[in-house]
PDB file with one MODEL, atoms N, CA, C and O in Angstrom:
MODEL        1
ATOM      1  N   MET A   1       5.427  16.528  45.665  1.00  0.00           N
ATOM      2  CA  MET A   1       5.563  15.803  44.484  1.00  0.00           C
ATOM      3  C   MET A   1       4.575  14.799  44.364  1.00  0.00           C
ATOM      4  O   MET A   1       4.873  13.605  44.408  1.00  0.00           O
ATOM      5  N   SER A   2       3.446  15.198  44.218  1.00  0.00           N
ATOM      6  CA  SER A   2       2.401  14.158  44.141  1.00  0.00           C
ATOM      7  C   SER A   2       1.470  14.596  43.044  1.00  0.00           C
ATOM      8  O   SER A   2       1.771  15.523  42.291  1.00  0.00           O
ATOM      9  N   TYR A   3       0.398  13.966  42.956  1.00  0.00           N
ATOM     10  CA  TYR A   3      -0.615  14.298  41.973  1.00  0.00           C
ATOM     11  C   TYR A   3      -1.075  15.665  42.076  1.00  0.00           C
ATOM     12  O   TYR A   3      -1.452  16.226  41.047  1.00  0.00           O
ATOM     13  N   GLU A   4      -1.097  16.334  43.292  1.00  0.00           N
ATOM     14  CA  GLU A   4      -1.514  17.556  43.472  1.00  0.00           C
ATOM     15  C   GLU A   4      -0.826  18.521  42.755  1.00  0.00           C
ATOM     16  O   GLU A   4      -1.358  19.485  42.204  1.00  0.00           O
ATOM     17  N   VAL A   5       0.522  18.228  42.763  1.00  0.00           N
ATOM     18  CA  VAL A   5       1.566  19.245  42.148  1.00  0.00           C
ATOM     19  C   VAL A   5       1.515  19.103  40.543  1.00  0.00           C
ATOM     20  O   VAL A   5       1.398  20.079  39.802  1.00  0.00           O
ATOM     21  N   TYR A   6       1.615  17.785  40.098  1.00  0.00           N
ATOM     22  CA  TYR A   6       1.691  17.744  38.669  1.00  0.00           C
ATOM     23  C   TYR A   6       0.564  17.483  37.836  1.00  0.00           C
ATOM     24  O   TYR A   6       0.585  17.504  36.606  1.00  0.00           O
ATOM     25  N   GLY A   7      -0.723  17.162  38.778  1.00  0.00           N
ATOM     26  CA  GLY A   7      -2.020  16.844  37.984  1.00  0.00           C
ATOM     27  C   GLY A   7      -2.534  17.978  37.211  1.00  0.00           C
ATOM     28  O   GLY A   7      -3.218  17.520  36.296  1.00  0.00           O
ATOM     29  N   PRO A   8      -2.503  19.264  37.179  1.00  0.00           N
ATOM     30  CA  PRO A   8      -2.959  20.232  36.499  1.00  0.00           C
ATOM     31  C   PRO A   8      -2.402  20.365  34.983  1.00  0.00           C
ATOM     32  O   PRO A   8      -3.059  20.712  34.001  1.00  0.00           O
ATOM     33  N   TYR A   9      -0.836  19.955  35.032  1.00  0.00           N
ATOM     34  CA  TYR A   9      -0.147  19.831  33.819  1.00  0.00           C
ATOM     35  C   TYR A   9      -0.308  18.640  32.945  1.00  0.00           C
ATOM     36  O   TYR A   9       0.005  18.660  31.755  1.00  0.00           O
ATOM     37  N   ILE A  10      -0.819  17.561  33.573  1.00  0.00           N
ATOM     38  CA  ILE A  10      -1.002  16.392  32.644  1.00  0.00           C
ATOM     39  C   ILE A  10      -1.953  16.422  31.389  1.00  0.00           C
ATOM     40  O   ILE A  10      -1.606  15.893  30.333  1.00  0.00           O
ATOM     41  N   PRO A  11      -3.123  17.038  31.534  1.00  0.00           N
ATOM     42  CA  PRO A  11      -3.883  17.379  30.481  1.00  0.00           C
ATOM     43  C   PRO A  11      -3.120  18.164  29.388  1.00  0.00           C
ATOM     44  O   PRO A  11      -3.188  17.825  28.206  1.00  0.00           O
ATOM     45  N   VAL A  12      -2.361  19.271  29.830  1.00  0.00           N
ATOM     46  CA  VAL A  12      -1.854  20.220  28.835  1.00  0.00           C
ATOM     47  C   VAL A  12      -0.619  19.350  28.191  1.00  0.00           C
ATOM     48  O   VAL A  12      -0.383  19.554  27.000  1.00  0.00           O
ATOM     49  N   ILE A  13       0.053  18.549  28.782  1.00  0.00           N
ATOM     50  CA  ILE A  13       1.034  17.816  28.206  1.00  0.00           C
ATOM     51  C   ILE A  13       0.348  16.990  27.273  1.00  0.00           C
ATOM     52  O   ILE A  13       0.805  17.110  26.137  1.00  0.00           O
ATOM     53  N   MET A  14      -0.658  16.141  27.383  1.00  0.00           N
ATOM     54  CA  MET A  14      -1.342  15.264  26.608  1.00  0.00           C
ATOM     55  C   MET A  14      -1.789  15.980  25.438  1.00  0.00           C
ATOM     56  O   MET A  14      -1.564  15.547  24.308  1.00  0.00           O
ATOM     57  N   LEU A  15      -2.492  17.194  25.683  1.00  0.00           N
ATOM     58  CA  LEU A  15      -2.990  17.954  24.358  1.00  0.00           C
ATOM     59  C   LEU A  15      -1.716  18.258  23.553  1.00  0.00           C
ATOM     60  O   LEU A  15      -1.642  17.881  22.383  1.00  0.00           O
ATOM     61  N   VAL A  16      -0.749  18.901  24.120  1.00  0.00           N
ATOM     62  CA  VAL A  16       0.359  19.258  23.180  1.00  0.00           C
ATOM     63  C   VAL A  16       0.948  18.045  22.388  1.00  0.00           C
ATOM     64  O   VAL A  16       1.305  18.160  21.215  1.00  0.00           O
ATOM     65  N   THR A  17       1.030  16.886  23.084  1.00  0.00           N
ATOM     66  CA  THR A  17       1.497  15.645  22.432  1.00  0.00           C
ATOM     67  C   THR A  17       0.446  15.374  21.407  1.00  0.00           C
ATOM     68  O   THR A  17       0.876  15.381  20.254  1.00  0.00           O
ATOM     69  N   PHE A  18      -0.696  15.161  21.534  1.00  0.00           N
ATOM     70  CA  PHE A  18      -1.666  14.949  20.598  1.00  0.00           C
ATOM     71  C   PHE A  18      -1.559  15.888  19.455  1.00  0.00           C
ATOM     72  O   PHE A  18      -1.439  15.391  18.336  1.00  0.00           O
ATOM     73  N   ILE A  19      -1.587  17.284  19.595  1.00  0.00           N
ATOM     74  CA  ILE A  19      -1.465  18.319  18.328  1.00  0.00           C
ATOM     75  C   ILE A  19      -0.321  18.000  17.626  1.00  0.00           C
ATOM     76  O   ILE A  19      -0.357  17.907  16.399  1.00  0.00           O
ATOM     77  N   ALA A  20       0.883  17.789  18.381  1.00  0.00           N
ATOM     78  CA  ALA A  20       2.267  17.378  17.889  1.00  0.00           C
ATOM     79  C   ALA A  20       1.901  16.222  16.778  1.00  0.00           C
ATOM     80  O   ALA A  20       2.085  16.389  15.573  1.00  0.00           O
ATOM     81  N   LEU A  21       1.402  15.124  17.312  1.00  0.00           N
ATOM     82  CA  LEU A  21       1.399  13.890  16.627  1.00  0.00           C
ATOM     83  C   LEU A  21       0.432  14.274  15.345  1.00  0.00           C
ATOM     84  O   LEU A  21       0.756  14.022  14.184  1.00  0.00           O
ATOM     85  N   PHE A  22      -0.726  14.880  15.696  1.00  0.00           N
ATOM     86  CA  PHE A  22      -1.664  15.165  14.441  1.00  0.00           C
ATOM     87  C   PHE A  22      -0.926  15.989  13.390  1.00  0.00           C
ATOM     88  O   PHE A  22      -1.069  15.726  12.196  1.00  0.00           O
ATOM     89  N   VAL A  23      -0.130  16.995  13.815  1.00  0.00           N
ATOM     90  CA  VAL A  23       0.553  17.794  12.824  1.00  0.00           C
ATOM     91  C   VAL A  23       1.649  16.737  12.060  1.00  0.00           C
ATOM     92  O   VAL A  23       1.657  16.640  10.833  1.00  0.00           O
ATOM     93  N   TRP A  24       2.281  16.202  12.656  1.00  0.00           N
ATOM     94  CA  TRP A  24       3.394  15.057  12.101  1.00  0.00           C
ATOM     95  C   TRP A  24       2.769  14.169  11.152  1.00  0.00           C
ATOM     96  O   TRP A  24       3.354  13.924  10.097  1.00  0.00           O
ATOM     97  N   VAL A  25       1.626  13.653  11.415  1.00  0.00           N
ATOM     98  CA  VAL A  25       0.920  12.752  10.599  1.00  0.00           C
ATOM     99  C   VAL A  25       0.219  13.498   9.342  1.00  0.00           C
ATOM    100  O   VAL A  25      -0.009  12.876   8.305  1.00  0.00           O
ATOM    101  N   LEU A  26      -0.077  14.725   9.478  1.00  0.00           N
ATOM    102  CA  LEU A  26      -0.714  15.413   8.363  1.00  0.00           C
ATOM    103  C   LEU A  26       0.414  16.250   7.495  1.00  0.00           C
ATOM    104  O   LEU A  26       0.190  16.781   6.407  1.00  0.00           O
ATOM    105  N   HIS A  27       1.493  16.257   8.099  1.00  0.00           N
ATOM    106  CA  HIS A  27       2.644  17.132   7.277  1.00  0.00           C
ATOM    107  C   HIS A  27       2.779  16.422   5.948  1.00  0.00           C
ATOM    108  O   HIS A  27       2.853  15.194   5.988  1.00  0.00           O
ATOM    109  N   PRO A  28       2.825  17.080   4.687  1.00  0.00           N
ATOM    110  CA  PRO A  28       2.996  16.730   3.321  1.00  0.00           C
ATOM    111  C   PRO A  28       4.135  15.913   3.121  1.00  0.00           C
ATOM    112  O   PRO A  28       4.093  15.040   2.254  1.00  0.00           O
ATOM    113  N   LYS A  29       5.178  16.090   3.833  1.00  0.00           N
ATOM    114  CA  LYS A  29       6.267  15.332   3.486  1.00  0.00           C
ATOM    115  C   LYS A  29       6.400  13.848   3.709  1.00  0.00           C
ATOM    116  O   LYS A  29       7.260  13.160   3.159  1.00  0.00           O
ATOM    117  N   ASN A  30       5.413  13.358   4.627  1.00  0.00           N
ATOM    118  CA  ASN A  30       5.214  12.257   5.286  1.00  0.00           C
ATOM    119  C   ASN A  30       4.258  11.367   4.466  1.00  0.00           C
ATOM    120  O   ASN A  30       4.131  10.165   4.696  1.00  0.00           O
ATOM    121  N   LYS A  31       3.585  12.030   3.486  1.00  0.00           N
ATOM    122  CA  LYS A  31       2.395  11.432   2.653  1.00  0.00           C
ATOM    123  C   LYS A  31       2.713   9.963   2.159  1.00  0.00           C
ATOM    124  O   LYS A  31       2.071   8.929   2.346  1.00  0.00           O
ATOM    125  N   LYS A  32       4.042  10.203   1.386  1.00  0.00           N
ATOM    126  CA  LYS A  32       4.525   9.122   0.706  1.00  0.00           C
ATOM    127  C   LYS A  32       4.736   7.928   1.456  1.00  0.00           C
ATOM    128  O   LYS A  32       4.435   6.817   1.019  1.00  0.00           O
ATOM    129  N   LYS A  33       5.343   8.170   2.786  1.00  0.00           N
ATOM    130  CA  LYS A  33       5.569   7.043   3.653  1.00  0.00           C
ATOM    131  C   LYS A  33       4.355   6.537   4.104  1.00  0.00           C
ATOM    132  O   LYS A  33       4.342   5.313   4.234  1.00  0.00           O
ATOM    133  N   PHE A  34       3.349   7.120   4.376  1.00  0.00           N
ATOM    134  CA  PHE A  34       2.030   6.661   4.909  1.00  0.00           C
ATOM    135  C   PHE A  34       1.283   6.062   3.701  1.00  0.00           C
ATOM    136  O   PHE A  34       0.677   5.025   3.968  1.00  0.00           O
ATOM    137  N   ASP A  35       1.218   6.401   2.710  1.00  0.00           N
ATOM    138  CA  ASP A  35       0.604   5.937   1.383  1.00  0.00           C
ATOM    139  C   ASP A  35       1.297   4.645   1.188  1.00  0.00           C
ATOM    140  O   ASP A  35       0.471   3.756   0.983  1.00  0.00           O
ATOM    141  N   ASP A  36       2.570   4.206   1.178  1.00  0.00           N
ATOM    142  CA  ASP A  36       3.270   2.980   1.015  1.00  0.00           C
ATOM    143  C   ASP A  36       2.878   2.065   2.320  1.00  0.00           C
ATOM    144  O   ASP A  36       2.644   0.866   2.172  1.00  0.00           O
ATOM    145  N   ALA A  37       2.828   2.609   3.424  1.00  0.00           N
ATOM    146  CA  ALA A  37       2.420   1.590   4.612  1.00  0.00           C
ATOM    147  C   ALA A  37       1.023   1.236   4.278  1.00  0.00           C
ATOM    148  O   ALA A  37       0.734   0.091   4.625  1.00  0.00           O
ATOM    149  N   ALA A  38       0.010   1.948   3.659  1.00  0.00           N
ATOM    150  CA  ALA A  38      -1.358   1.866   3.670  1.00  0.00           C
ATOM    151  C   ALA A  38      -1.712   0.793   2.402  1.00  0.00           C
ATOM    152  O   ALA A  38      -2.761   0.159   2.286  1.00  0.00           O
ATOM    153  N   HIS A  39      -0.482   0.764   1.434  1.00  0.00           N
ATOM    154  CA  HIS A  39      -0.938  -0.268   0.490  1.00  0.00           C
ATOM    155  C   HIS A  39      -0.145  -1.581   0.567  1.00  0.00           C
ATOM    156  O   HIS A  39      -0.151  -2.419  -0.335  1.00  0.00           O
ATOM    157  N   LEU A  40       0.629  -1.708   1.869  1.00  0.00           N
ATOM    158  CA  LEU A  40       1.314  -2.999   1.922  1.00  0.00           C
ATOM    159  C   LEU A  40       0.623  -4.267   1.906  1.00  0.00           C
ATOM    160  O   LEU A  40       1.141  -5.279   1.435  1.00  0.00           O
ATOM    161  N   PRO A  41      -0.594  -4.236   2.436  1.00  0.00           N
ATOM    162  CA  PRO A  41      -1.358  -5.395   2.358  1.00  0.00           C
ATOM    163  C   PRO A  41      -1.868  -5.900   1.010  1.00  0.00           C
ATOM    164  O   PRO A  41      -2.314  -7.039   0.871  1.00  0.00           O
ATOM    165  N   PHE A  42      -1.774  -4.919  -0.072  1.00  0.00           N
ATOM    166  CA  PHE A  42      -2.247  -5.207  -1.300  1.00  0.00           C
ATOM    167  C   PHE A  42      -1.142  -5.637  -2.290  1.00  0.00           C
ATOM    168  O   PHE A  42      -1.396  -6.053  -3.421  1.00  0.00           O
ATOM    169  N   ASP A  43       0.038  -5.514  -1.809  1.00  0.00           N
ATOM    170  CA  ASP A  43       1.297  -5.781  -2.501  1.00  0.00           C
ATOM    171  C   ASP A  43       1.321  -7.372  -2.954  1.00  0.00           C
ATOM    172  O   ASP A  43       0.661  -8.261  -2.416  1.00  0.00           O
ATOM    173  N   ASP A  44       2.058  -7.499  -3.854  1.00  0.00           N
ATOM    174  CA  ASP A  44       2.169  -9.019  -4.220  1.00  0.00           C
ATOM    175  C   ASP A  44       3.085  -9.671  -3.391  1.00  0.00           C
ATOM    176  O   ASP A  44       3.975  -8.967  -2.914  1.00  0.00           O
ATOM    177  N   GLU A  45       3.060 -11.183  -3.039  1.00  0.00           N
ATOM    178  CA  GLU A  45       3.858 -11.864  -2.043  1.00  0.00           C
ATOM    179  C   GLU A  45       5.238 -11.488  -2.377  1.00  0.00           C
ATOM    180  O   GLU A  45       5.929 -11.027  -1.469  1.00  0.00           O
ATOM    181  N   GLY A  46       5.792 -11.636  -3.686  1.00  0.00           N
ATOM    182  CA  GLY A  46       7.232 -11.514  -4.014  1.00  0.00           C
ATOM    183  C   GLY A  46       7.677 -10.166  -3.484  1.00  0.00           C
ATOM    184  O   GLY A  46       8.653 -10.072  -2.740  1.00  0.00           O
ATOM    185  N   GLU A  47       7.039  -9.240  -3.826  1.00  0.00           N
ATOM    186  CA  GLU A  47       7.478  -7.869  -3.287  1.00  0.00           C
ATOM    187  C   GLU A  47       7.504  -7.697  -1.728  1.00  0.00           C
ATOM    188  O   GLU A  47       8.398  -7.018  -1.223  1.00  0.00           O
ATOM    189  N   GLN A  48       6.560  -8.286  -0.969  1.00  0.00           N
ATOM    190  CA  GLN A  48       6.814  -8.293   0.197  1.00  0.00           C
ATOM    191  C   GLN A  48       7.969  -9.045   0.928  1.00  0.00           C
ATOM    192  O   GLN A  48       8.468  -8.696   1.998  1.00  0.00           O
ATOM    193  N   GLU A  49       8.335 -10.199   0.135  1.00  0.00           N
ATOM    194  CA  GLU A  49       9.304 -10.853   0.745  1.00  0.00           C
ATOM    195  C   GLU A  49      10.697 -10.179   0.451  1.00  0.00           C
ATOM    196  O   GLU A  49      11.644 -10.247   1.236  1.00  0.00           O
ATOM    197  N   ASP A  50      10.730  -9.466  -0.861  1.00  0.00           N
ATOM    198  CA  ASP A  50      11.944  -8.644  -0.971  1.00  0.00           C
ATOM    199  C   ASP A  50      12.198  -7.572   0.038  1.00  0.00           C
ATOM    200  O   ASP A  50      13.329  -7.240   0.392  1.00  0.00           O
ATOM    201  N   LYS A  51      10.925  -6.971   0.549  1.00  0.00           N
ATOM    202  CA  LYS A  51      11.029  -5.702   1.430  1.00  0.00           C
ATOM    203  C   LYS A  51      11.185  -6.459   2.731  1.00  0.00           C
ATOM    204  O   LYS A  51      11.884  -5.842   3.535  1.00  0.00           O
ATOM    205  N   ALA A  52      10.795  -7.459   3.104  1.00  0.00           N
ATOM    206  CA  ALA A  52      11.212  -8.120   4.466  1.00  0.00           C
ATOM    207  C   ALA A  52      12.589  -8.531   4.482  1.00  0.00           C
ATOM    208  O   ALA A  52      13.140  -8.453   5.580  1.00  0.00           O
ATOM    209  N   ASP A  53      13.367  -9.009   3.379  1.00  0.00           N
ATOM    210  CA  ASP A  53      14.741  -9.208   3.598  1.00  0.00           C
ATOM    211  C   ASP A  53      15.572  -8.121   3.706  1.00  0.00           C
ATOM    212  O   ASP A  53      16.716  -8.242   4.145  1.00  0.00           O
ATOM    213  N   ASN A  54      15.004  -6.820   3.262  1.00  0.00           N
ATOM    214  CA  ASN A  54      15.714  -5.545   3.302  1.00  0.00           C
ATOM    215  C   ASN A  54      16.830  -5.715   2.257  1.00  0.00           C
ATOM    216  O   ASN A  54      17.970  -5.303   2.471  1.00  0.00           O
ATOM    217  N   GLY A  55      16.465  -6.340   1.114  1.00  0.00           N
ATOM    218  CA  GLY A  55      17.191  -6.403  -0.024  1.00  0.00           C
ATOM    219  C   GLY A  55      18.362  -7.266  -0.076  1.00  0.00           C
ATOM    220  O   GLY A  55      19.289  -7.132  -0.875  1.00  0.00           O
ATOM    221  N   ARG A  56      18.259  -8.217   0.880  1.00  0.00           N
ATOM    222  CA  ARG A  56      19.558  -9.086   1.056  1.00  0.00           C
ATOM    223  C   ARG A  56      19.140 -10.422   0.022  1.00  0.00           C
ATOM    224  O   ARG A  56      18.043 -10.970  -0.077  1.00  0.00           O
ATOM    225  N   LYS A  57      20.247 -10.690  -0.602  1.00  0.00           N
ATOM    226  CA  LYS A  57      20.120 -11.933  -1.363  1.00  0.00           C
ATOM    227  C   LYS A  57      20.757 -13.141  -0.856  1.00  0.00           C
ATOM    228  O   LYS A  57      21.919 -13.063  -0.460  1.00  0.00           O
ATOM    229  N   GLU A  58      20.063 -14.369  -0.819  1.00  0.00           N
ATOM    230  CA  GLU A  58      20.721 -15.364  -0.234  1.00  0.00           C
ATOM    231  C   GLU A  58      21.613 -16.024  -1.362  1.00  0.00           C
ATOM    232  O   GLU A  58      21.213 -15.985  -2.526  1.00  0.00           O
ATOM    233  N   LYS A  59      22.590 -16.515  -1.100  1.00  0.00           N
ATOM    234  CA  LYS A  59      23.684 -17.291  -2.163  1.00  0.00           C
ATOM    235  C   LYS A  59      23.253 -18.712  -2.170  1.00  0.00           C
ATOM    236  O   LYS A  59      23.858 -19.537  -2.855  1.00  0.00           O
TER     237      LYS A  59
ENDMDL
END
């Protein structure tokens, strides 16, 4: 149970992980979520504060 045993499998695991992440990022159902995250720096301050509070209203 050393590097000699598991070493050849590490690049394969990393490649599969990279491909899975790539597919997840480019999947059409995630587009709106990533577009919303991309526009967060350009939102108004008031909208950001509302999102940061998770809709909680103080009394």
